[in-house]
PQR file of N, CA, C, O and H, with PARSE charges and radii, in Angstrom:
ATOM      1  N   MET A   1     -11.893   2.061  19.755 -0.4000 1.5000
ATOM      2  CA  MET A   1     -10.988   2.201  18.630 -0.0000 2.0000
ATOM      3  C   MET A   1     -11.712   1.728  17.375  0.5500 1.7000
ATOM      4  O   MET A   1     -12.349   0.675  17.365 -0.5500 1.4000
ATOM      5  N   SER A   2     -11.600   2.516  16.336 -0.4000 1.5000
ATOM      6  CA  SER A   2     -12.214   2.134  15.070 -0.0000 2.0000
ATOM      7  C   SER A   2     -11.147   1.591  14.126  0.5500 1.7000
ATOM      8  O   SER A   2      -9.950   1.799  14.325 -0.5500 1.4000
ATOM      9  H   SER A   2     -11.082   3.371  16.345  0.4000 1.0000
ATOM     10  N   THR A   3     -11.601   0.907  13.117 -0.4000 1.5000
ATOM     11  CA  THR A   3     -10.681   0.414  12.101 -0.0000 2.0000
ATOM     12  C   THR A   3     -10.964   1.138  10.795  0.5500 1.7000
ATOM     13  O   THR A   3     -12.065   1.642  10.576 -0.5500 1.4000
ATOM     14  H   THR A   3     -12.573   0.738  12.955  0.4000 1.0000
ATOM     15  N   HIS A   4      -9.981   1.183   9.949 -0.4000 1.5000
ATOM     16  CA  HIS A   4     -10.116   1.803   8.639 -0.0000 2.0000
ATOM     17  C   HIS A   4      -9.922   0.705   7.621  0.5500 1.7000
ATOM     18  O   HIS A   4      -8.868   0.071   7.567 -0.5500 1.4000
ATOM     19  H   HIS A   4      -9.086   0.773  10.126  0.4000 1.0000
ATOM     20  N   GLU A   5     -10.929   0.484   6.824 -0.4000 1.5000
ATOM     21  CA  GLU A   5     -10.902  -0.629   5.880 -0.0000 2.0000
ATOM     22  C   GLU A   5     -10.531  -0.139   4.494  0.5500 1.7000
ATOM     23  O   GLU A   5     -11.095   0.830   3.985 -0.5500 1.4000
ATOM     24  H   GLU A   5     -11.786   0.998   6.868  0.4000 1.0000
ATOM     25  N   ILE A   6      -9.583  -0.818   3.901 -0.4000 1.5000
ATOM     26  CA  ILE A   6      -9.238  -0.593   2.508 -0.0000 2.0000
ATOM     27  C   ILE A   6      -9.729  -1.817   1.765  0.5500 1.7000
ATOM     28  O   ILE A   6      -9.286  -2.934   2.034 -0.5500 1.4000
ATOM     29  H   ILE A   6      -9.125  -1.605   4.314  0.4000 1.0000
ATOM     30  N   LYS A   7     -10.638  -1.613   0.836 -0.4000 1.5000
ATOM     31  CA  LYS A   7     -11.259  -2.732   0.138 -0.0000 2.0000
ATOM     32  C   LYS A   7     -10.426  -3.156  -1.064  0.5500 1.7000
ATOM     33  O   LYS A   7      -9.781  -2.334  -1.715 -0.5500 1.4000
ATOM     34  H   LYS A   7     -10.997  -0.706   0.618  0.4000 1.0000
ATOM     35  N   ALA A   8     -10.453  -4.439  -1.344 -0.4000 1.5000
ATOM     36  CA  ALA A   8      -9.700  -4.982  -2.475 -0.0000 2.0000
ATOM     37  C   ALA A   8     -10.158  -4.355  -3.783  0.5500 1.7000
ATOM     38  O   ALA A   8      -9.366  -4.227  -4.716 -0.5500 1.4000
ATOM     39  H   ALA A   8     -10.977  -5.107  -0.815  0.4000 1.0000
ATOM     40  N   SER A   9     -11.418  -3.966  -3.864 -0.4000 1.5000
ATOM     41  CA  SER A   9     -11.909  -3.345  -5.095 -0.0000 2.0000
ATOM     42  C   SER A   9     -11.230  -1.998  -5.351  0.5500 1.7000
ATOM     43  O   SER A   9     -11.230  -1.509  -6.481 -0.5500 1.4000
ATOM     44  H   SER A   9     -12.062  -4.071  -3.106  0.4000 1.0000
ATOM     45  N   ASP A  10     -10.651  -1.396  -4.304 -0.4000 1.5000
ATOM     46  CA  ASP A  10      -9.941  -0.131  -4.433 -0.0000 2.0000
ATOM     47  C   ASP A  10      -8.482  -0.339  -4.821  0.5500 1.7000
ATOM     48  O   ASP A  10      -7.775   0.632  -5.089 -0.5500 1.4000
ATOM     49  H   ASP A  10     -10.652  -1.794  -3.386  0.4000 1.0000
ATOM     50  N   LEU A  11      -8.023  -1.572  -4.857 -0.4000 1.5000
ATOM     51  CA  LEU A  11      -6.613  -1.877  -5.057 -0.0000 2.0000
ATOM     52  C   LEU A  11      -6.405  -2.845  -6.206  0.5500 1.7000
ATOM     53  O   LEU A  11      -7.349  -3.467  -6.692 -0.5500 1.4000
ATOM     54  H   LEU A  11      -8.597  -2.361  -4.640  0.4000 1.0000
ATOM     55  N   THR A  12      -5.168  -2.962  -6.629 -0.4000 1.5000
ATOM     56  CA  THR A  12      -4.837  -3.937  -7.662 -0.0000 2.0000
ATOM     57  C   THR A  12      -4.210  -5.179  -7.042  0.5500 1.7000
ATOM     58  O   THR A  12      -3.694  -6.029  -7.767 -0.5500 1.4000
ATOM     59  H   THR A  12      -4.401  -2.457  -6.234  0.4000 1.0000
ATOM     60  N   TRP A  13      -4.243  -5.300  -5.730 -0.4000 1.5000
ATOM     61  CA  TRP A  13      -3.652  -6.432  -5.033 -0.0000 2.0000
ATOM     62  C   TRP A  13      -4.623  -6.917  -3.967  0.5500 1.7000
ATOM     63  O   TRP A  13      -5.672  -6.311  -3.750 -0.5500 1.4000
ATOM     64  H   TRP A  13      -4.663  -4.609  -5.142  0.4000 1.0000
ATOM     65  N   ALA A  14      -4.279  -7.982  -3.321 -0.4000 1.5000
ATOM     66  CA  ALA A  14      -5.179  -8.635  -2.361 -0.0000 2.0000
ATOM     67  C   ALA A  14      -5.600  -7.688  -1.231  0.5500 1.7000
ATOM     68  O   ALA A  14      -4.890  -6.739  -0.897 -0.5500 1.4000
ATOM     69  H   ALA A  14      -3.426  -8.475  -3.498  0.4000 1.0000
ATOM     70  N   GLU A  15      -6.758  -7.968  -0.661 -0.4000 1.5000
ATOM     71  CA  GLU A  15      -7.300  -7.158   0.429 -0.0000 2.0000
ATOM     72  C   GLU A  15      -6.418  -7.254   1.662  0.5500 1.7000
ATOM     73  O   GLU A  15      -6.001  -8.337   2.073 -0.5500 1.4000
ATOM     74  H   GLU A  15      -7.334  -8.739  -0.932  0.4000 1.0000
ATOM     75  N   ILE A  16      -6.148  -6.101   2.236 -0.4000 1.5000
ATOM     76  CA  ILE A  16      -5.382  -6.019   3.475 -0.0000 2.0000
ATOM     77  C   ILE A  16      -6.135  -5.067   4.389  0.5500 1.7000
ATOM     78  O   ILE A  16      -6.536  -3.985   3.962 -0.5500 1.4000
ATOM     79  H   ILE A  16      -6.487  -5.221   1.902  0.4000 1.0000
ATOM     80  N   ASN A  17      -6.330  -5.458   5.636 -0.4000 1.5000
ATOM     81  CA  ASN A  17      -6.991  -4.593   6.606 -0.0000 2.0000
ATOM     82  C   ASN A  17      -5.959  -4.055   7.583  0.5500 1.7000
ATOM     83  O   ASN A  17      -5.095  -4.787   8.066 -0.5500 1.4000
ATOM     84  H   ASN A  17      -6.005  -6.337   5.983  0.4000 1.0000
ATOM     85  N   PHE A  18      -6.063  -2.765   7.864 -0.4000 1.5000
ATOM     86  CA  PHE A  18      -5.158  -2.115   8.799 -0.0000 2.0000
ATOM     87  C   PHE A  18      -5.955  -1.620   9.996  0.5500 1.7000
ATOM     88  O   PHE A  18      -7.117  -1.234   9.869 -0.5500 1.4000
ATOM     89  H   PHE A  18      -6.765  -2.170   7.472  0.4000 1.0000
ATOM     90  N   GLU A  19      -5.320  -1.636  11.152 -0.4000 1.5000
ATOM     91  CA  GLU A  19      -5.972  -1.145  12.372 -0.0000 2.0000
ATOM     92  C   GLU A  19      -6.173   0.366  12.321  0.5500 1.7000
ATOM     93  O   GLU A  19      -7.126   0.890  12.897 -0.5500 1.4000
ATOM     94  H   GLU A  19      -4.376  -1.950  11.255  0.4000 1.0000
ATOM     95  N   SER A  20      -5.279   1.059  11.632 -0.4000 1.5000
ATOM     96  CA  SER A  20      -5.333   2.513  11.568 -0.0000 2.0000
ATOM     97  C   SER A  20      -4.559   2.989  10.349  0.5500 1.7000
ATOM     98  O   SER A  20      -3.805   2.223   9.750 -0.5500 1.4000
ATOM     99  H   SER A  20      -4.505   0.632  11.164  0.4000 1.0000
ATOM    100  N   PRO A  21      -4.743   4.248   9.982 -0.5600 1.5000
ATOM    101  CA  PRO A  21      -3.939   4.786   8.890  0.2800 2.0000
ATOM    102  C   PRO A  21      -2.437   4.712   9.197  0.5500 1.7000
ATOM    103  O   PRO A  21      -1.617   4.546   8.294 -0.5500 1.4000
ATOM    104  N   LYS A  22      -2.095   4.836  10.476 -0.4000 1.5000
ATOM    105  CA  LYS A  22      -0.685   4.737  10.874 -0.0000 2.0000
ATOM    106  C   LYS A  22      -0.113   3.373  10.479  0.5500 1.7000
ATOM    107  O   LYS A  22       1.013   3.294   9.987 -0.5500 1.4000
ATOM    108  H   LYS A  22      -2.761   4.971  11.209  0.4000 1.0000
ATOM    109  N   GLU A  23      -0.868   2.314  10.688 -0.4000 1.5000
ATOM    110  CA  GLU A  23      -0.431   0.968  10.297 -0.0000 2.0000
ATOM    111  C   GLU A  23      -0.294   0.858   8.782  0.5500 1.7000
ATOM    112  O   GLU A  23       0.620   0.201   8.284 -0.5500 1.4000
ATOM    113  H   GLU A  23      -1.783   2.377  11.088  0.4000 1.0000
ATOM    114  N   ALA A  24      -1.197   1.495   8.055 -0.4000 1.5000
ATOM    115  CA  ALA A  24      -1.121   1.471   6.591 -0.0000 2.0000
ATOM    116  C   ALA A  24       0.132   2.190   6.117  0.5500 1.7000
ATOM    117  O   ALA A  24       0.781   1.745   5.170 -0.5500 1.4000
ATOM    118  H   ALA A  24      -1.940   2.028   8.459  0.4000 1.0000
ATOM    119  N   PHE A  25       0.478   3.297   6.766 -0.4000 1.5000
ATOM    120  CA  PHE A  25       1.698   4.008   6.399 -0.0000 2.0000
ATOM    121  C   PHE A  25       2.946   3.191   6.743  0.5500 1.7000
ATOM    122  O   PHE A  25       3.942   3.253   6.022 -0.5500 1.4000
ATOM    123  H   PHE A  25      -0.049   3.658   7.535  0.4000 1.0000
ATOM    124  N   LYS A  26       2.901   2.439   7.822 -0.4000 1.5000
ATOM    125  CA  LYS A  26       4.024   1.556   8.153 -0.0000 2.0000
ATOM    126  C   LYS A  26       4.209   0.498   7.069  0.5500 1.7000
ATOM    127  O   LYS A  26       5.334   0.186   6.678 -0.5500 1.4000
ATOM    128  H   LYS A  26       2.092   2.389   8.407  0.4000 1.0000
ATOM    129  N   PHE A  27       3.096  -0.046   6.590 -0.4000 1.5000
ATOM    130  CA  PHE A  27       3.156  -1.035   5.522 -0.0000 2.0000
ATOM    131  C   PHE A  27       3.714  -0.405   4.245  0.5500 1.7000
ATOM    132  O   PHE A  27       4.506  -1.026   3.535 -0.5500 1.4000
ATOM    133  H   PHE A  27       2.182   0.208   6.907  0.4000 1.0000
ATOM    134  N   ALA A  28       3.298   0.826   3.959 -0.4000 1.5000
ATOM    135  CA  ALA A  28       3.811   1.536   2.786 -0.0000 2.0000
ATOM    136  C   ALA A  28       5.321   1.731   2.905  0.5500 1.7000
ATOM    137  O   ALA A  28       6.044   1.612   1.916 -0.5500 1.4000
ATOM    138  H   ALA A  28       2.655   1.330   4.535  0.4000 1.0000
ATOM    139  N   ASP A  29       5.787   2.027   4.093 -0.4000 1.5000
ATOM    140  CA  ASP A  29       7.226   2.177   4.315 -0.0000 2.0000
ATOM    141  C   ASP A  29       7.954   0.861   4.026  0.5500 1.7000
ATOM    142  O   ASP A  29       9.035   0.861   3.437 -0.5500 1.4000
ATOM    143  H   ASP A  29       5.199   2.124   4.896  0.4000 1.0000
ATOM    144  N   GLN A  30       7.362  -0.248   4.441 -0.4000 1.5000
ATOM    145  CA  GLN A  30       7.965  -1.555   4.156 -0.0000 2.0000
ATOM    146  C   GLN A  30       8.045  -1.797   2.649  0.5500 1.7000
ATOM    147  O   GLN A  30       9.048  -2.310   2.153 -0.5500 1.4000
ATOM    148  H   GLN A  30       6.484  -0.248   4.920  0.4000 1.0000
ATOM    149  N   LEU A  31       6.993  -1.430   1.928 -0.4000 1.5000
ATOM    150  CA  LEU A  31       7.011  -1.588   0.480 -0.0000 2.0000
ATOM    151  C   LEU A  31       8.095  -0.708  -0.147  0.5500 1.7000
ATOM    152  O   LEU A  31       8.790  -1.129  -1.072 -0.5500 1.4000
ATOM    153  H   LEU A  31       6.179  -1.013   2.331  0.4000 1.0000
ATOM    154  N   GLU A  32       8.228   0.508   0.362 -0.4000 1.5000
ATOM    155  CA  GLU A  32       9.262   1.405  -0.162 -0.0000 2.0000
ATOM    156  C   GLU A  32      10.661   0.840   0.090  0.5500 1.7000
ATOM    157  O   GLU A  32      11.553   0.989  -0.746 -0.5500 1.4000
ATOM    158  H   GLU A  32       7.663   0.850   1.113  0.4000 1.0000
ATOM    159  N   GLN A  33      10.851   0.199   1.232 -0.4000 1.5000
ATOM    160  CA  GLN A  33      12.144  -0.423   1.523 -0.0000 2.0000
ATOM    161  C   GLN A  33      12.425  -1.564   0.549  0.5500 1.7000
ATOM    162  O   GLN A  33      13.559  -1.746   0.106 -0.5500 1.4000
ATOM    163  H   GLN A  33      10.127   0.079   1.911  0.4000 1.0000
ATOM    164  N   LYS A  34      11.388  -2.328   0.221 -0.4000 1.5000
ATOM    165  CA  LYS A  34      11.551  -3.430  -0.734 -0.0000 2.0000
ATOM    166  C   LYS A  34      11.955  -2.907  -2.114  0.5500 1.7000
ATOM    167  O   LYS A  34      12.688  -3.572  -2.845 -0.5500 1.4000
ATOM    168  H   LYS A  34      10.467  -2.180   0.580  0.4000 1.0000
ATOM    169  N   LEU A  35      11.474  -1.717  -2.461 -0.4000 1.5000
ATOM    170  CA  LEU A  35      11.805  -1.134  -3.761 -0.0000 2.0000
ATOM    171  C   LEU A  35      13.302  -0.838  -3.903  0.5500 1.7000
ATOM    172  O   LEU A  35      13.810  -0.726  -5.018 -0.5500 1.4000
ATOM    173  H   LEU A  35      10.878  -1.177  -1.867  0.4000 1.0000
ATOM    174  N   LYS A  36      13.990  -0.715  -2.796 -0.4000 1.5000
ATOM    175  CA  LYS A  36      15.424  -0.417  -2.824 -0.0000 2.0000
ATOM    176  C   LYS A  36      16.272  -1.636  -3.171  0.5500 1.7000
ATOM    177  O   LYS A  36      17.475  -1.511  -3.402 -0.5500 1.4000
ATOM    178  H   LYS A  36      13.577  -0.806  -1.890  0.4000 1.0000
ATOM    179  N   ASP A  37      15.654  -2.806  -3.208 -0.4000 1.5000
ATOM    180  CA  ASP A  37      16.375  -4.033  -3.520 -0.0000 2.0000
ATOM    181  C   ASP A  37      16.818  -4.008  -4.986  0.5500 1.7000
ATOM    182  O   ASP A  37      15.981  -3.964  -5.888 -0.5500 1.4000
ATOM    183  H   ASP A  37      14.677  -2.907  -3.020  0.4000 1.0000
ATOM    184  N   PRO A  38      18.136  -4.037  -5.224 -0.5600 1.5000
ATOM    185  CA  PRO A  38      18.621  -3.982  -6.615  0.2800 2.0000
ATOM    186  C   PRO A  38      18.344  -5.263  -7.407  0.5500 1.7000
ATOM    187  O   PRO A  38      18.508  -5.275  -8.627 -0.5500 1.4000
ATOM    188  N   ASN A  39      17.934  -6.322  -6.746 -0.4000 1.5000
ATOM    189  CA  ASN A  39      17.676  -7.596  -7.412 -0.0000 2.0000
ATOM    190  C   ASN A  39      16.248  -7.732  -7.943  0.5500 1.7000
ATOM    191  O   ASN A  39      15.902  -8.758  -8.528 -0.5500 1.4000
ATOM    192  H   ASN A  39      17.801  -6.313  -5.755  0.4000 1.0000
ATOM    193  N   LEU A  40      15.432  -6.721  -7.747 -0.4000 1.5000
ATOM    194  CA  LEU A  40      14.050  -6.775  -8.233 -0.0000 2.0000
ATOM    195  C   LEU A  40      14.019  -6.717  -9.753  0.5500 1.7000
ATOM    196  O   LEU A  40      14.803  -6.009 -10.385 -0.5500 1.4000
ATOM    197  H   LEU A  40      15.713  -5.887  -7.273  0.4000 1.0000
ATOM    198  N   THR A  41      13.101  -7.471 -10.315 -0.4000 1.5000
ATOM    199  CA  THR A  41      12.884  -7.371 -11.756 -0.0000 2.0000
ATOM    200  C   THR A  41      12.034  -6.125 -12.020  0.5500 1.7000
ATOM    201  O   THR A  41      11.440  -5.560 -11.102 -0.5500 1.4000
ATOM    202  H   THR A  41      12.464  -8.046  -9.802  0.4000 1.0000
ATOM    203  N   GLU A  42      11.987  -5.715 -13.263 -0.4000 1.5000
ATOM    204  CA  GLU A  42      11.156  -4.556 -13.617 -0.0000 2.0000
ATOM    205  C   GLU A  42       9.686  -4.822 -13.294  0.5500 1.7000
ATOM    206  O   GLU A  42       8.970  -3.923 -12.854 -0.5500 1.4000
ATOM    207  H   GLU A  42      12.470  -6.174 -14.009  0.4000 1.0000
ATOM    208  N   GLU A  43       9.246  -6.052 -13.513 -0.4000 1.5000
ATOM    209  CA  GLU A  43       7.847  -6.391 -13.215 -0.0000 2.0000
ATOM    210  C   GLU A  43       7.572  -6.308 -11.712  0.5500 1.7000
ATOM    211  O   GLU A  43       6.535  -5.784 -11.304 -0.5500 1.4000
ATOM    212  H   GLU A  43       9.828  -6.783 -13.871  0.4000 1.0000
ATOM    213  N   GLN A  44       8.480  -6.812 -10.893 -0.4000 1.5000
ATOM    214  CA  GLN A  44       8.305  -6.729  -9.443 -0.0000 2.0000
ATOM    215  C   GLN A  44       8.305  -5.274  -8.986  0.5500 1.7000
ATOM    216  O   GLN A  44       7.507  -4.877  -8.137 -0.5500 1.4000
ATOM    217  H   GLN A  44       9.322  -7.237 -11.224  0.4000 1.0000
ATOM    218  N   ARG A  45       9.209  -4.490  -9.560 -0.4000 1.5000
ATOM    219  CA  ARG A  45       9.289  -3.072  -9.211 -0.0000 2.0000
ATOM    220  C   ARG A  45       7.984  -2.356  -9.590  0.5500 1.7000
ATOM    221  O   ARG A  45       7.481  -1.529  -8.830 -0.5500 1.4000
ATOM    222  H   ARG A  45       9.857  -4.813 -10.250  0.4000 1.0000
ATOM    223  N   LYS A  46       7.450  -2.678 -10.760 -0.4000 1.5000
ATOM    224  CA  LYS A  46       6.190  -2.062 -11.195 -0.0000 2.0000
ATOM    225  C   LYS A  46       5.042  -2.466 -10.277  0.5500 1.7000
ATOM    226  O   LYS A  46       4.204  -1.634  -9.929 -0.5500 1.4000
ATOM    227  H   LYS A  46       7.859  -3.349 -11.378  0.4000 1.0000
ATOM    228  N   GLN A  47       4.997  -3.747  -9.878 -0.4000 1.5000
ATOM    229  CA  GLN A  47       3.938  -4.206  -8.976 -0.0000 2.0000
ATOM    230  C   GLN A  47       4.004  -3.470  -7.641  0.5500 1.7000
ATOM    231  O   GLN A  47       2.975  -3.046  -7.114 -0.5500 1.4000
ATOM    232  H   GLN A  47       5.677  -4.423 -10.160  0.4000 1.0000
ATOM    233  N   LEU A  48       5.209  -3.316  -7.093 -0.4000 1.5000
ATOM    234  CA  LEU A  48       5.354  -2.592  -5.834 -0.0000 2.0000
ATOM    235  C   LEU A  48       4.951  -1.128  -5.999  0.5500 1.7000
ATOM    236  O   LEU A  48       4.273  -0.568  -5.138 -0.5500 1.4000
ATOM    237  H   LEU A  48       6.045  -3.660  -7.521  0.4000 1.0000
ATOM    238  N   ASP A  49       5.365  -0.518  -7.091 -0.4000 1.5000
ATOM    239  CA  ASP A  49       4.970   0.874  -7.361 -0.0000 2.0000
ATOM    240  C   ASP A  49       3.458   1.004  -7.467  0.5500 1.7000
ATOM    241  O   ASP A  49       2.870   1.931  -6.910 -0.5500 1.4000
ATOM    242  H   ASP A  49       5.916  -0.974  -7.791  0.4000 1.0000
ATOM    243  N   ASP A  50       2.831   0.079  -8.178 -0.4000 1.5000
ATOM    244  CA  ASP A  50       1.370   0.106  -8.319 -0.0000 2.0000
ATOM    245  C   ASP A  50       0.683  -0.057  -6.963  0.5500 1.7000
ATOM    246  O   ASP A  50      -0.298   0.628  -6.674 -0.5500 1.4000
ATOM    247  H   ASP A  50       3.309  -0.674  -8.630  0.4000 1.0000
ATOM    248  N   CYS A  51       1.194  -0.957  -6.139 -0.4000 1.5000
ATOM    249  CA  CYS A  51       0.615  -1.160  -4.808 -0.0000 2.0000
ATOM    250  C   CYS A  51       0.735   0.105  -3.969  0.5500 1.7000
ATOM    251  O   CYS A  51      -0.211   0.503  -3.290 -0.5500 1.4000
ATOM    252  H   CYS A  51       1.991  -1.514  -6.374  0.4000 1.0000
ATOM    253  N   LEU A  52       1.907   0.731  -4.021 -0.4000 1.5000
ATOM    254  CA  LEU A  52       2.101   1.969  -3.265 -0.0000 2.0000
ATOM    255  C   LEU A  52       1.178   3.075  -3.777  0.5500 1.7000
ATOM    256  O   LEU A  52       0.591   3.810  -2.983 -0.5500 1.4000
ATOM    257  H   LEU A  52       2.676   0.408  -4.572  0.4000 1.0000
ATOM    258  N   ASP A  53       1.048   3.193  -5.085 -0.4000 1.5000
ATOM    259  CA  ASP A  53       0.151   4.201  -5.648 -0.0000 2.0000
ATOM    260  C   ASP A  53      -1.278   3.982  -5.172  0.5500 1.7000
ATOM    261  O   ASP A  53      -1.957   4.925  -4.766 -0.5500 1.4000
ATOM    262  H   ASP A  53       1.525   2.596  -5.730  0.4000 1.0000
ATOM    263  N   ASP A  54      -1.726   2.737  -5.224 -0.4000 1.5000
ATOM    264  CA  ASP A  54      -3.095   2.424  -4.787 -0.0000 2.0000
ATOM    265  C   ASP A  54      -3.280   2.696  -3.299  0.5500 1.7000
ATOM    266  O   ASP A  54      -4.294   3.256  -2.881 -0.5500 1.4000
ATOM    267  H   ASP A  54      -1.174   1.972  -5.554  0.4000 1.0000
ATOM    268  N   LEU A  55      -2.301   2.299  -2.512 -0.4000 1.5000
ATOM    269  CA  LEU A  55      -2.397   2.474  -1.062 -0.0000 2.0000
ATOM    270  C   LEU A  55      -2.439   3.958  -0.706  0.5500 1.7000
ATOM    271  O   LEU A  55      -3.299   4.389   0.061 -0.5500 1.4000
ATOM    272  H   LEU A  55      -1.478   1.845  -2.852  0.4000 1.0000
ATOM    273  N   PHE A  56      -1.512   4.741  -1.261 -0.4000 1.5000
ATOM    274  CA  PHE A  56      -1.495   6.172  -0.954 -0.0000 2.0000
ATOM    275  C   PHE A  56      -2.752   6.866  -1.480  0.5500 1.7000
ATOM    276  O   PHE A  56      -3.296   7.752  -0.821 -0.5500 1.4000
ATOM    277  H   PHE A  56      -0.813   4.391  -1.885  0.4000 1.0000
ATOM    278  N   SER A  57      -3.199   6.472  -2.638 -0.4000 1.5000
ATOM    279  CA  SER A  57      -4.418   7.051  -3.183 -0.0000 2.0000
ATOM    280  C   SER A  57      -5.598   6.806  -2.249  0.5500 1.7000
ATOM    281  O   SER A  57      -6.371   7.718  -1.957 -0.5500 1.4000
ATOM    282  H   SER A  57      -2.757   5.752  -3.173  0.4000 1.0000
ATOM    283  N   THR A  58      -5.723   5.582  -1.791 -0.4000 1.5000
ATOM    284  CA  THR A  58      -6.822   5.234  -0.886 -0.0000 2.0000
ATOM    285  C   THR A  58      -6.701   5.983   0.431  0.5500 1.7000
ATOM    286  O   THR A  58      -7.694   6.490   0.951 -0.5500 1.4000
ATOM    287  H   THR A  58      -5.095   4.842  -2.028  0.4000 1.0000
ATOM    288  N   LEU A  59      -5.497   6.055   0.972 -0.4000 1.5000
ATOM    289  CA  LEU A  59      -5.285   6.747   2.244 -0.0000 2.0000
ATOM    290  C   LEU A  59      -5.605   8.236   2.131  0.5500 1.7000
ATOM    291  O   LEU A  59      -6.298   8.792   2.982 -0.5500 1.4000
ATOM    292  H   LEU A  59      -4.689   5.642   0.550  0.4000 1.0000
ATOM    293  N   PHE A  60      -5.100   8.877   1.083 -0.4000 1.5000
ATOM    294  CA  PHE A  60      -5.286  10.306   0.954 -0.0000 2.0000
ATOM    295  C   PHE A  60      -6.701  10.661   0.529  0.5500 1.7000
ATOM    296  O   PHE A  60      -7.220  11.700   0.937 -0.5500 1.4000
ATOM    297  H   PHE A  60      -4.537   8.425   0.391  0.4000 1.0000
ATOM    298  N   ASP A  61      -7.341   9.819  -0.285 -0.4000 1.5000
ATOM    299  CA  ASP A  61      -8.736  10.066  -0.664 -0.0000 2.0000
ATOM    300  C   ASP A  61      -9.641   9.977   0.548  0.5500 1.7000
ATOM    301  O   ASP A  61     -10.614  10.723   0.650 -0.5500 1.4000
ATOM    302  H   ASP A  61      -6.920   8.975  -0.617  0.4000 1.0000
ATOM    303  N   GLY A  62      -9.333   9.069   1.475 -0.4000 1.5000
ATOM    304  CA  GLY A  62     -10.141   8.896   2.673 -0.0000 2.0000
ATOM    305  C   GLY A  62      -9.885   9.963   3.726  0.5500 1.7000
ATOM    306  O   GLY A  62     -10.677  10.127   4.654 -0.5500 1.4000
ATOM    307  H   GLY A  62      -8.542   8.462   1.392  0.4000 1.0000
ATOM    308  N   ALA A  63      -8.778  10.690   3.585 -0.4000 1.5000
ATOM    309  CA  ALA A  63      -8.418  11.698   4.588 -0.0000 2.0000
ATOM    310  C   ALA A  63      -9.138  13.023   4.373  0.5500 1.7000
ATOM    311  O   ALA A  63      -9.165  13.866   5.269 -0.5500 1.4000
ATOM    312  H   ALA A  63      -8.134  10.556   2.831  0.4000 1.0000
ATOM    313  N   PHE A  64      -9.725  13.212   3.183 -0.4000 1.5000
ATOM    314  CA  PHE A  64     -10.337  14.504   2.901 -0.0000 2.0000
ATOM    315  C   PHE A  64     -11.798  14.389   2.618  0.5500 1.7000
ATOM    316  O   PHE A  64     -12.459  15.396   2.361 -0.5500 1.4000
ATOM    317  H   PHE A  64      -9.703  12.526   2.455  0.4000 1.0000
TER
END
């Protein structure tokens, strides 16, 4: 089994290593669920959006 590394230099948030792209997508789903929280501030919402953008960008750039 191989691992897929997402480097912190590719992201605006701390380095996170996933066992597979499937695990990265699960994490993205968790972030999307957090975005549904009506108590989030605009800054928190923007940070989550930025993290999701970076994560999906890295995942999709690596897929092609």
